[in-house]
N, C-alpha and C positions, 0 to 999 in steps of 0.2 A: 223373598228370594229374588235373586236377579237372573234373568234371562240371557243365554248364550246362544250363538248361532250354530245351527247343525253341522256335524262334522261330516266330511265326504268320506266315502269308502276308499281304500288303497290295499295294495297287496306289497308285503314287506318279507324280507327273508330273515329268519331267526334261526338261532341255535338253540335247540331244545332236547331235553332229556325225558326218556322214556323208561320206566322202572318197573321191573317184573320179579316177582317172587320165584326162585328155583325151586324145584321139587326136591326134598331130601331124597339122597341115594348114597349108596355105599361107596360111589366114586367121588363123594364130597372131598375126602381126604387130600385128593389131590389139589384142589382149590384152596382149601385151608393151608396145606404145605407152601403152595406159591405166595399165598399173602403174607406167611410167617417168613418166608425168604425175603420176599421183598421189603420187610420191615428191616431185616439184618442189613439189607443192602443201604438202607435208608440211613440207619444208624452207623454203617460204615463210611458213608460219604459225609455224615457230620462230623465224626471223629477225625476223618482225613483233613478236612477244610480247617477244624479247629487246630490240629495239629501244625499244619503247613502255616496258618497265620501266624502262630506262636512263634516258628522259628525264621520265617521270612516277611512276616508283616504284609503278605500279599495273599491275594485270592486266587484258586485254582479255576481256571475257565470251564466253561460246561463241555467244550468238546474234548479237552483233557482228559476230564473225569470219566466221560463216557468211553474213551479210548483205554483208560485205565481199567476200569471195571470189565470190559471187553477182554482184556488181556488177562486177568485174573479168572474169568469164565473160562476161557478156552485154552489158557497153556499152563495152568497149575491143577495138581491134583487136591489141594486143600480147599479149594473154591469150587470144584467140578460141580456140586451139587447146585451151585447157583444157576446152572444151565436149565434147571427145572423152570425158571422164570425166562419167558420168551425175551429176545434181543429188544423187540420194540417195547416191550414193557419195563425192560432194564432203561432202555433212553427216556421212557416217559418218567420214571422215578428220578433221573439225573435233571430233567426239565422241571420237574416240580420243585426240586431241590433248589435249582438255581433261581426259580421263581421267588421263593421265598426271600433269597438274598437281595433280589432286585427289588422287591418292597420294603426290605429293611433299608436299603441304601436310598430309597425314596421316602424314607420315613413314615411307612403304612404299616409297619408291624414289627416283630422281633425276630431274633435270629433263628434258624432250624434247631430244633431240640431233639434230644433222644427220646425215642418212643418205645415202651413195652411191646416185645414183638406180638405177644397175644392181643394187643389192642390195636395194632395195625390194620387199617379197615379193607384196602382196596389194591387193586392192580390193573391196568389199562392197556389194551391192546387197539393197534390202528388199522394198517390194511392187512396184516398177516397175523395168524394165529388163531382164526375162529373162522366159521362157516355157519351162517344162518339158513336152516333148511326151510322149505315153501310150508306154508300151514296147511294142515289137513282139514279137510271139510268135515264139519262135525266134530271137531277134538277143540277141549278146552285148552290143550297144552300145544307147544311149538318146541321144536327141537334146536338146539345149537351144539356144533361141534367145537371144543376150545382144547388147543394141543393135541389133537386126535381123540379125544374123549368125547361122548354124546350126552348131553344133559338136557332135562325137560325143565321148561318154564310155563308159568300160568300165563296164558296169552289171553288177557282179559279185554284189550282193546288193540286195534290195529296201529301199526308203525307208519307214520307219514314222513316223507321226505328221503333224503340221501343219508344213511349212516355213516357216521365218520370215525367215531372210536366205540368200543365196547369195553365196558367196565365192570369188573367182578367185585361186589362190596359184600362185607360182612358186618353184620350189625352186633350191638352189645350183647343179644341173646345167641350168637352164633349162628344166625340164619342167613343164608346166601341171597343175594340179588343181583341180577343182572340188569346193567343200565346201558340203553344206547343213546348216544349223543348223536342227533341228527341234524341236518341243515334243511329247515323247512320253510315253504312259502306258506304265509298265514294271512288270510283276509280280514281285514278289519273291518267290524260290523258297522253298517251305518243305517238310517231309517228308524232308530229307537232313541233318538235324542229327546231328553225331557226339559232341556233348556234351563237347568237349576243349577245352582252352585250351593255348595253345602259346606259348613266349617264345623270342626269336631276337635273337642279338647279329651285328650287322655285323662284318665285319674285313678285314682287307687281305691276311692270308694266304689265307683262305677267305671265301666271300660271305657265307654264313651258317652260324651254329652254333646248333643248337636245344639247348633244355633236355633233351633226352633225349640229347644228346651225338652227333647226327647234324651231319655236315660237308657243307656244300653248297659245292663248289669254284667259283673265279673262272674265269670264261671268257675274260676279257681279251681281247676281239676285237680291240680296237684294237693292243695290244702284239704281237699274233701278226701283225697285217698290216704292222706298222711297217717291217720291212725293205724290204719291196716298195714299200711308199708312199715310203719314201725314195729308192728307185732312181728312179721314176717323177717326184719333185719334182726330182731331180737333172738328168733329162733335159729337163723343161720348162724349168728355169732357163737352159739354153743355147739357148732358142729366141729368134729375133728378136722384140723388144718389139712387141706389137700385131699380129703376124703370126698366119696363120689356124692354124698349127701349136702356136703358143702357146695360143691359145684352145680348141682341141680338147684339149691337154694339160691345161689347167686344167680342163675339163669332165671329163676322166678322172678326175682326183685328187678332183673333187666326188662324182662318182658311187662312186668307192670308199668315201668318207667316210659317204655315205647308204647304201651296203650296210651296212658297220660298224654304223650306228646302228640299221638294220632287224634285224640278227641280235640285238643287245642287246634290244633292244623284244621281239623274238620270245621269246628266253631270258626276261624278265621276266614275260611274259605266261603262258607254260607253268608258270613257277616260281609266280607268283599263284594258277594254278588248282590246282596240285597241293597248296599249301598250305592253300587253301581246302576241297579235298577231306578233308583230315585234322583240320580244328580249326575249330571255330566262333568262338572267340575268339583273336586274334593279338596279341601284345604286343611291342612295339619301343621301342627308346630313340630319343629325338630326339636327334640329331647337329648339332653344328656344322660343317656341311659346308665352308664358306669357310675355318675355321682348318685343317680336314684337308687343304684343297687347297692351302693355303699351306706345309704341311709336305711332304706327299707327290705333291704337283702332279698330272699327268694321270692316274696310276693311280686316284686317286679319281674322276675325271671317268669314266674307262673302266668302272669298276663301275656307275656311274649309282644310286647309292642314292636319290636323290629321286625319279627317274623310277620306279624300281622300287614305292617307297612310294604315288607317285600312281596307278599302274596297280592296285597291290593294293587300293587303298581303292575303286576303280571295281568291281573283282572283288567284293570284299567284299560291297559295297552291293547289287549286282546279284543276288547268292546269299543275300543275308539274314545274312551273317556280320560280325562286329564286328572293327575295328581299334583298338587303345588304344595311345596313345602316352605313355610315360612322361616325366617332366622329365628334361632333360640334365643336369641338376646332381645328379642320384641316384647315389650311389656303388654303382658295379657292378664294375668291374674289379679295384679294390685292396679288396674287401670280402670275407671268407670266406662262402660260402653255407652252411657248416656251422653255425658259432659267431656269425658276425657281426661276427669279428674284423676292423680295419681296419688297412691297412699300406699303404706305399709299394711300388709295382710299376713297374720299368722296363719301357720298351718291349722291351727285348731278351729278358725272361724270359717264355718262352711257356708255362710249367708254373706255376702258382699253388701255392706252399707256405705253408700258414697257419702263422705263427709262434706262435699260440696252441694250435690244436688238432691241428697237424700234417695236415691235409687236402691231399691232393695231387691237381691236377687240371689239365687242360687250361684256360689263363685265359681263353679264349672260353667254354669251356663253363661255368666259373664264373660268368662274366658273365651267360650267357643264365639261370642258375638265379637270380641276383640280380634280374635284369629280370623273371623270373617271380613272384618273391615280391613285387616292388615293384608289379607290375600287379595282384596279387589285392589288395593293401593299396588300390590305386586304386578297384577295382571295389567293394569293400567300403565305402568312403567315399561311394561315390555308387551305393549299393543300389538306390536307386528308379530311377535311368537310368544305364547304363553308358556313361561317356564314348566316343563313336564319331567316328571322322574318317571320313566318307563321301563326301567331295568335293562334297556337296550343301549348299545353303543353304536351309534350310525344306523347302517343297515343289518349290521349284525349283532344280536343280543345274546345274552346267556341267562337262561331262566332255571328256576329250580325244578326238581322232580316233580312233574305234574300227572 
């Protein structure tokens, strides 16, 4: 392992989201209706943009779209029910719709698509439309008023920072969550430097192989739950279409998928903390996940490589560590870590045997050693500033629900 200098403590300002589960209530139908109408407005914007472009070859600006929706809401009888969605929530829908177009024009994604209203997931409030009540001593819940209606949510940890937006989300099982996006000052930890650099190779047989030769096995949560999931899906497929039993069965399936995702996320977080405990710099290889999914299908999705890297970047940022990503076109698997000789290696060959020097090594261990060497070269080439992917953009970052 290679020693690196200790990091210094610092205070940074980040944009962070706190997510809480809303208690079930008879008043929940108001939130579900608001989310459904938000989905209708999204589809209206999508249809309007497509029709306008087909007729004129131009794009409707965000401000014109906001004014058009406001006029429909306030001055027509047909769209009067859209008033259930607050004006700022409607503006946010227009802004998100425009953001998708901006990403499309920058070749970062596709065009906005029509969405099933029942699968639309959220609406966002900014300065108005919500009031957060003070936490009550000894209570495990906290109250929030949304459009004049009081709801309770599980208050399992305090909210730090200044609240900027409040988002109500609906998951696939129909449960409601309240998400607070806050601007928070974060103290980057110091004094816990290990002075070590680690390199890691993702694999299908094992989740990670370190440059030290350690193998971290694949949990494969979806694959282990798949037999039971198939039984439940077969039972639900026999229910009468549109019946209560069918809907309950579909919610059961959704809850199982959510439980699998929660287990995978917990595994990723624990592994990220374990790696940051042992290393100050962590080197990974950029992967073509779309190509891997085309070859190996749901097994790649079950591993969740992209989610793991995203969570690792957050944990590393919070703890003053560094995540370095080498180029995906760097030769790692078919290159000897001992002499540098390059040769063809098939996927079936699990042991790498160098044709030049005779080095015999597990193929993933050999790849991890090559990733370590490539990472060292990258660090040396950027000696003034180590390339770090920390999930932030300047002083203000955007991080997942934590």
